[in-house]
N, C-alpha and C positions, 0 to 999 in steps of 0.2 A: 378386571375392571379397566375400562378405557381411561387413560389420564385426561383430566380436564384442562383445556387450554384457555387462557384468558388474555385479552389485550390490555396492556398497561401503558401509562405515561412514565417513561423512565426518567424524565426530567423533574418528576414530582418531588424528589429529594426525601422520600420516605424510606422506611426499612425494606420494603419490597424492591425498590429501585436498587438499593445497595446489594440486596441478596441476588437480584438478577445479574448484576455485574460480577459478583463473586463467583457465580456459576461459570461464567466465561473464563475467569482467572484460574479457578480450580481445575477446569478441564485442560487449560493450556499448560498449567504446571505439571499435570500428570503426563503430558507428552514431552515437554521441554525441560522440566526441572528448573534449575536456577536461570536458564537461558530463556525462560518464558517471557513473552512480551506482556505488558500491562497497558491498560487504557484508563480513561476516566469518563464519567457521565458528561462532564464539561466538554470534553473533546468530542464525544459521540454526538452531542447536540450541535456543536459548532460546525462539524464537517458537513453534515447533511445540507444545510442551507447554502454553504459556499460551493458545493459540488452539484447543485441543481438536482437534489435527490429528495424523495419523500420516503421516510422510514417509519415502519410500524413495529412495535415491540410486543412480544408475546412471552408468556411464562407458564410453566407448570409448577404448582406448589405442592408441598408435602401435606396432604389432607386439606384442612381448612386454615392452615397457618399461613404466615407471611414469609415462609422460608422457601425459596425457589429451589427446585431440583433440576429444572431444565429451562433454558432461556434462548430466545431467538429474536432476530430482527430481519424483516424483509426490506429490501431496498429497491425502489422504483425510480428510474431515471426520467427526467422530464424534458431534456433538451435533445438528445439523440439516443439511439438504441432503446427507445421507450418500451419496446416489447420484450426486452431482455432484463429480467429481474435479478437481483442479488439476494444472498441469504447468508446470515451469520447465525449459526446454531451450535449450541453446546449443551451437553448433559453432564451434571455433576458426576465425578468418578464413582461416588457411592451409590449412584442410581442407574448406572449404565447396564446394558444388556437386559433391560426389563420392558423393552418396547416403548419406553417413554420418548426416546428420540424419534422413533418411527411415527408415533402419533403426532408429535410436534411438527415434524417435517410435512406430513400430510396436510396439517392445518395451514402451514405457511404456504405450501404450494397452492392450495385452494384460495388463500388470500391474494396471492400474486395473480392467479388467473382472474379472480374477481376484479382486480385492479387493472386488467387489460394486458397482462404479460402472457406470452405464449412460449417463453423459454427462460430457464434459469442458467446463469453462468457464475460460478463461484470457485473457491479453492479450498484445499486442505493441506496441512503441512505436517512433516514428521522428520526426526533426525535420520531415519533409515531411508535409503534410496528406494527400497521396495514398498514403502508405505507402512501404514499401521491400521488400526481398527477403523479409522475414518475412511480409509481407502475401500475396505470391504463394505462399509455402510453405504457409501456412494454407489458402488457397483450394484449392491443388492437392491437399491431403490431406483435403478434405471438410469443412472448417470453414466456418461461416457467421458473418458479422459481426453482433453483437447490439447494439453501442453504439460511438459515436465520442466520445472524451474529449479535451478540451483540457488541455495541460500549461502552467502559468504559473510563472514564477520572479520572486522579489523579491530585489533586491540589498540587503544590509545593510551598515552601519547606515542606518536611516531617521531623519531629524532629528526630534527631539521636537516642534518647532514644527509640522512637517507632520502628525504624529499628532494633536496637539491641535486643529489646524484641522479635521480630519476627525471628531473625536469627537462622536457624536450626543448624549452625556450624557443617557441616559434619566432620566425623572422618578424621583427617589430614593424617592418614596412608592409607586411602582409596581414598580420593578425595581432590584435591587442586583446589581452585577457583582462576582464573586468569582474568585480565582485560586489555584491550588495547584500547587506545583512538585514533580515527581518522586514522585508518589503522591497519592491522593485521600482527603480526609477521610472518616471513617466515616459521618458524617451525610449525605454526598452519595450513598452507594452505592445506596440503594433508588431514588431518583429517576434516578440515572444509568443504572440498569438499564432503566427505562422509556424513557429517551431512546435508549439503544442499540437497544432493541426497535423503536422507531419509526424509527430510522435505517435499519434493515434493510428496511423496506417503503416509506419515504418517499423515499429517495434514488433517482434514476433508475437503472433496471436494464436498460432497453432491451428487446430482443426475446427475453426469456428469463424463465421463471417460476421464482422461488426461494422457499423457505419463509421465513416470518417467523422471525427468530432468537429463541431461548429464553434471555433474559437474566434473571438475578436478581442480588442483591447479592453473592453468593459468586462468581459468574462475573466481575463487575466487579472484585472484590477480587483474584482470581487474575490477571487481565490487567494491572492497574495497580499493585497493592500488593505483589506478590511480588518478591523480589530479582531484578534484571535488569540487564544491561549497557546497556540502552536507557534514555536519559534522556528525560523528558517534562514538559511543562507544559500545564495545562488551565485554561481560563476558562469560567465558567458565568454565566447570568443567572438570578437568583432572583426569582420573582413575590412581591413583599412581602406582599400581602394573604393569599395562601394559604400562603406559605412554601415553595412547591415550585420545583424547578429546571425551567426551561422552555426553555433553550437551552444549548448547549455547543460548544466547539471545542478541539482539541488539536494539539500539535506534538510530534514525537519527533526525537531526535538519536541516531543509531546509531553504535556503536563503529567500524564500518568506514569511516565518513565523518563525522568530527566537525565539519567545516565546513558541513554541510548539515542544515537542519531540514526535516522532511517533515510537511506538513499531512495528517493522516489523515482525521478526520471533523469536520463542522460541521453542526449541526442546530438549527433553531428550530421548536418545536411549532407546528403550523398555526394553532391558536387564538391564538397570540401573535405572529404575523407582521405585518409592516407597521409595526413600531415601531423599526426599525434595530438590533435586538438582535444580528443576525449581525455587523454592523459593530462594534458595541460590544465583543463578546467577542473578536473577532479583534484589535482594537486592544489590549485588555488583555493578550492573549497575546503580541503582538509586543513590547510594553513589557517584560514579564517576561523574554522570551527575550533581549532585548538587555542587560538587567541581569545575568542569570544566566549567559549563554553568549556573551560578546563574541567568542569564537573562531568563531562561526557567521557565515558570509558570505552565505548564500543560504537563502531559504525556498522550497520547491517544493510546488505543489498541483496537483490534477487535478479537473476537473469535466466531467460530460457536456456535450456541446455544446448540448444543449437547456436546460441549467440557466443561462439567461441572467442571472438575478438574482444568483446567487453569482459568476458570472464578472464581472459589472459591479462588485460590491463589491470583488473583487480588483483590478480595474483602478483603482478609486479609491485603493486602497492603494499602487499603483505596480507591481503585477505586470505582466509582459509575457509574451506567448505564446512558448514555446520548443519546442513539439513537440505530438505527437498520439499517443494510444493507441487501439488497437482492441481491443474485447473480442470473443472468439470462442467459439463453442459447437459441439460435435459430439456427436450422439447415436449410441450403438452399436446 
């Protein structure tokens, strides 16, 4: 019997919404154990609007009950890369290998095609470098690997003496390191837009062509300065002679997992590399995180396996490898 897929409103706050989210959590725990990441409906709803995304949620239930056995969300971008959809799909461990995931995947692919997408670009993760069942599932359903990404974790707190010993202390006549907590100063926004635009093309993307992202000050303001349940800290390097921001890094703490800080982006403009600015802004951010959020016990980051320079910086800070992610693409 073919599993029946239905579309739901995950923000409804009912039992089915909670069951939908628990499928994702259960599938994640089966792969990562105690290191599994968690999220919340509050965060899922918040992120889409601020990232210029339209998300549709789908569920497969156990017979006619409100207990989900598989859950998915399609992600359609509305500002750039509008033809490239995203997909978040999980099957509860008790119901895997029954073609439930395949049926849900086919339904979501059709939904994305109907919404105007001609490609899906997503990822899967596992503690093993060789991958896991999700790797085989992606390949069996026509997806090709575009990038291999290393996950690294840092246990907190880190002793201040260790941070001081690592601090490159850039020449203050050349660069100033600045930090902002839970929002960005207005005077940063124009430069941060340029850094975000460069991040979209400078960061390794593997075997897939993606459009340069269209960032301006208003888009940065919407992402970082609108009310959100997600807490953030960001540090930047300012080039003193020009007054422009030339490097940044940020960390976010999400409501579904307040003991974990996630490193999202780090970038140093090419013309300012080789001066240890990446290390300097990361150290400033770690110091601020430990002051402001002593409840955070882990920092987690991801880098393409080819990004050996950033991986080496993380190793100097004490990060250790904890898993791998694979990025996948499928053209329709």
